[in-house]
N, C-alpha and C positions, 0 to 999 in steps of 0.2 A: 503492500501501500504506499510506502515512504517513497518508495521508488518512483512510483504513478505520480503522487501529487506535486508535482513540480512546475516551476514557471510556464517552461516552454510548452508542459500539457496544457496545461490552464487556457493558453496563447489560442493553442489551434484547435482547441474541443471546448469551446468555452461555457455552452451553456446545454440545457434539454438532457441529452442523450449522456453527455460526460457528466455530467452531476448526479445521474439516478445510475450509472453504474460504477463510479467511483468515488462519490461525495456518502459514504455508507452510514454517518453517524454525525451528529452536532461538532464533535471534536474534530473530524475533517475538514469541517470548514475553517478551524480555527486553523489548523496548520496551514491553508492556503490562506487566508488572510494576512498571516506573517510575511509572508511571501512578496503579498501584493500591495501592501501598505508603508509607506514611510516610517521606519523605526518610532520619530514620535508620536503619529496618531496609533500602530497597533501597541505602544505603550501604555500609552491615555485609556485605550479601551478593556486592555485587560490585566490593567494594574490596579491596584488597591492603596492602600495607606498602611504607611510602618513596616510595622513588622508581616503584615499579611496575614495575622492569627484568625480575624474573623474571615477573610475570604479562604481559607483553608478550613477554616470550621464550619462554612456552610457546608461543603459539598463533604464532611468527613458525618457530620449529623445523619445523614442520609442513611450513610452505612450501619448504624446503631438499630438499624433494624431489619429484619430479614420479614420475607413473605409468608403467610400461611396459603396453602393451597389445599380446594376441593376438588374432585376427580367425579367424571362421569355425570359431568351436569355437562345438557344440553345449552351449548355457548354460539351454535349457529347465528342467530338472531340479536348478537350482543348489541349495545348502543353506546357511546361516549358523548353524548350529548350531555350538557348542564345550560341550567337556567340562572341568568342573574337578571336581577330587576323586570324579571319578567318577560325579557326576551332567551330563547333558545338557542344555544352555538354549538357547533359541530363537535367541538374537544371542548374540556375542560384546561384549556391551556389561550395565553394572550402572551402580547408582544410589550412587554416593559418599557417605559419610557428610557431614551437615550441621547443624552448630547451632542450637539454638532453629528449629528447624526449622517448632514449632509458634505461633511467631510470626508467621510470614509467611503460613500457611496455616492452618484450625484441625484440631489434632489431625495437622500434617502429617506427623509421624514414621509415623503410622498409614497415612496415605493415600500414600506415597512405598512403603511396605513394600508394601501390598496391593495397590497398581497394577503391582508389579514381579513379585508372587509368581503374580496373573494370567497378566501375558505371559511366564511363568518365564525372566526374566531374575535376578542377584542382585543385591539392595539391602544395604547397610551402613548400620543406624541409628547415629547417632553420641553419644555419650558424655555430649558434650556438651545431651543432650535435655532437654524438658519434659514427657515423655509416660514413664510408667514402664516398662521392658524387654518386664515383662509381658505388657501389655497390645497391643504390639508384635506379641512371639510369640504370644497367642491369636490374631489377626487376620492373620499372615504367619509361619508357624513356621519358614519356609526360610530367616526374616532373617539376615544376620550384624549380629554387635554389635564396634562399633570402642570400647573402652576408654580414659580417662584413668587413671592409675594412680598413687595415694596413694604418699606416703613411709612411709606406716603399714602396716607389714607385716599387720598383722590386716585394717585396710579394704582393702587390695591382695587380701587370698586373700577375702573375706568379697564380694567386687565377684564374682571368677572362678566362686566356689561358687553367686552369684545367678543368673548368667548361664547355668550350669549346671543349677541348680533349673527356668530358665524352660523348658529344653528347649531353648536354641539350641545349635548344633554347632559353627559356627565364631566364633572369638574374633581380633579385630584389634586389636593392639596400637600405637597413635600411637607412634612415635619423631623427630619433627623437631621436637617442644615443649619443649625444655630450658630454656625462658625466655621470657618473654611477648613477642609480635613487636611491632615499633614500628608501631602500625597510626595512623599520622596520619591517614589519612580517616577513620576512626570519629571521632575527636575536630573533626574540621574538619563531619562532618555531624550530628552530635549524638550517637552511639551509642556506650553505654558500659557496662561490666561491673564493677559493679552498675549496672542502670537507675536514673536520676537524676530523679522527678519534677520537672517547670520548667513555667513557662509556654509553653517553645518547644517541648517535647514532646506538652504538652496540645493547643496549635494543630495539632500535627502531626497528630493523631487525628482532632480535631473536621472537618481540611481532609481527610481520606479517610474518610468515612461508612461506604464499605462496605466496608472493612478493620477499620472501627472496631468496627461490628457485628455482621458476621460472622464475626471473628477473636477480637480481644480481651474486647470485651463478652459473647460469646456463650462465651469460656473461662471468664472471671470467675464468672459463673452457674451453669455445668454443674462448674468443674473448682476454683475459686476462683484465689488469687493464685499464677501459674506457678511450681513449684519446678526446680532441676535435678535430676530423680529418679533418675538413676542414678549421681550423680559417685561413689559409693562403693557399700560393700553395703548401705547404706538411702537413707533420700529426703536428697537433699542441700538446698541453700539456697533460699531465692525469689529469685528473679530482683532484689530491691531489697536484698539485705543487703548491709550495706558490708563483713562477711566474707570478699565473694566475689574480691575482690582479692586475698586473702592466698591462699585458697585455691589461685587459677587461677596465683597466680605460684609455687607449689611442685612445681615440674616436672623439675628438674635431679638428682632421684635417681635416676632411671633407669638403670641399666647391663645387661651381660651377664648376670651376676651374677641379676639378676631376671628374666632372660626365661629363665635355666635353671629357674629356681623357679617361675615360670610354666608352663613347659612338665611342669615335675614333677607339680603339682597338676591343670592342664587336661587333660581326657583327649582331648576333641575336635580339631578341625582350627586350627593356631595359625596368623597371619599376622603378619609386620610390615607397617607403612605409614610410607614417608617415607624409602624407602632409595633413595640417589643415588650409593652407591659400589660398584665391584665387591668391594672388598676386606670390605667391611660383609656384603654378600650371602655371601661362601664362608664369614664367620663364624656369619651363621644359619643356615646349611647344617649347621655342624659342630654348633651347639646346639639342632638337632632341629626349626625351624622349618620348618613346611609349604609357604609360602607368601608371596611379596613383593610388595607394591605400591611401584614404584620411581613417589616422587611429591615434590613442593617445596609441598606443600598450598596446590596452585593459587596460588602467590604470595605467601600470606599472612605468611608466616614468616621467612625470609631474604632481602632482598631481594638479588636478583644469585645465587642458587641457580641451579645448573644447569639447565636445562628437561629432566627426564626423558625424552622422547625421544632426547636425546643422548646420554645415557648407560645407554639400553636396552638395547643389543646387549652392552654390556660388562658389565652384570647380569645376562642371560641364560645367557651365556657360566659367570659363576662361580657359578649358583645351580642346579645340579642337581637337586635334591631335588624340587622341585614345580613348579607355575604362578610363572612372575614375569607382573604385572599391573601396569597403568600408570592413573595418573590424570594430572588438568592440563591444561588446554587443549585438551582435547578439544571442537570444536562442530560435524562434519562424518562424514559418513559415510567420506569420503575420510580422513581422521585416522585413523580406526578401520582402517581397509585398511593406512595407512602404519606404524601401529603394530605390526599382527599382520602385518605382512611383516619388522618388526624382532624378532620374535619373541615378542611380548606377547602371551598367552594369553585375555586379557581385557582391556577397556578400561571404566574407571570415569567418569563424569562426573559434577558435581554440582551446580553452580551452575542450568544450564538447565533441569535437575530441577525444582530449588526455586523458579525462576521460574513453571514451568508449575503446580504444585500452587498456586501464591497465585493465578493467574490464573485456573484451572478447577477446581481440586479435583483429584479422582480421572480426572475425564475430560479435564484438561489433561495430568497426567501420561502418562497412556495413548496421548493423541495423541501427545505428544513420543518415546516410545517407538517407536510405529509410525513415525513420520518418520525418526528415526534407519535402522529395519530396511528402510522402504522405499530411504533413502540406497543402505545399503550393499548390498541386493541390487540396487539401478541400478549400481553403481559395480564389483561382481564380474561382470554380463555384459557391462559394456561392457569388462573389462580379460580377459574372455574366461576366467575363474574359475570354476569349478563347486563349490568349494566353498574354505572358508577355508583348510582343511590345505596348501592352494595355493599361500598367499602365500608369499614367502619375500624376501630381501635381494634376488633376480634382478628380480623384479616392481618396483624405485625405480630410479630416474634421481637421483643427488645432484646436484646443482649447485651447494652453496656447500661450499668445503673445510672440513676440520674435524676435530678430532683422534679423533673416535667414529663412525666409518663402519663399516658391516656387512662 
């Protein structure tokens, strides 16, 4: 496999058949993306913060459970459909929000959202995006929007109103970024916000010509210098603005009072992303929040933060108002099965879909979705499960001691 996943092979047979024959798991997309993307961009997507403890814990948490199986069950009519907020989706997976996706794939936010809508799974557009939310809403009107909120009330209200005007009905507020994370990895690989032109950065572009012309030059020619298009109510700063660091750093203002204010203003579905405490889940329920995404930001914020899977049962028991979802560390269909068994209503995946878009555009994202759906279907059959609603803690065998067991 490693010999096949070469840059030359990817260039000659990029899409469709090549992906189906040679990209057999989400991990294969990462191998290819590392070859295609400049080192600073790949390092930004793949990296976390400090010593990567949470990044690794997110994966290892899934290995703390094994799957119980039942035999001689007719699984020929099994279905993995799930329902969120009254809508039925084809699979219990979704695309998590990822910043600057339009730097790793041309118009990456549109690519991800449109592929998700075509596959009938949820997708969340990042507030740290380089494509106007209105363009994504036009291409995929069922997309959810994730917001980073300004400390200025007028700007906060303007963004909420803008999302509503675009016709998007689900607003996701990320609540685990009160300060800038210590992402030493970004410094080591040469990624910065704002981007700082340098000989090192120029060489990375020149040494990755397919990315340079397919993504960066194409973007400059058609859209101009990339801006953070959805930072507040209007167009945000360009990616090279020196003021960007100050703008990003001002996140410590968000409190429960702001959540209540948004709840009053926003008439659609309201979700909090980044909850890791049952106590906070209970408060969210009281404040009128419609859903929760249990997340530690993929290990990118607080190194050592608990893996979401470990606190999922606690949060499910504390939040009765709506669906509890999860992200961080999901790479296999068996991971999805384990999260659903512990009470998750849907499981979001981030980095692998970013890699898929970078490698194969819309065809890559579609193939990644298909891989996960096939794995989930196969896993259900092996377990003797005909519907995801049959998954519960009895389907799991915990093999490691811990305080957060179902």
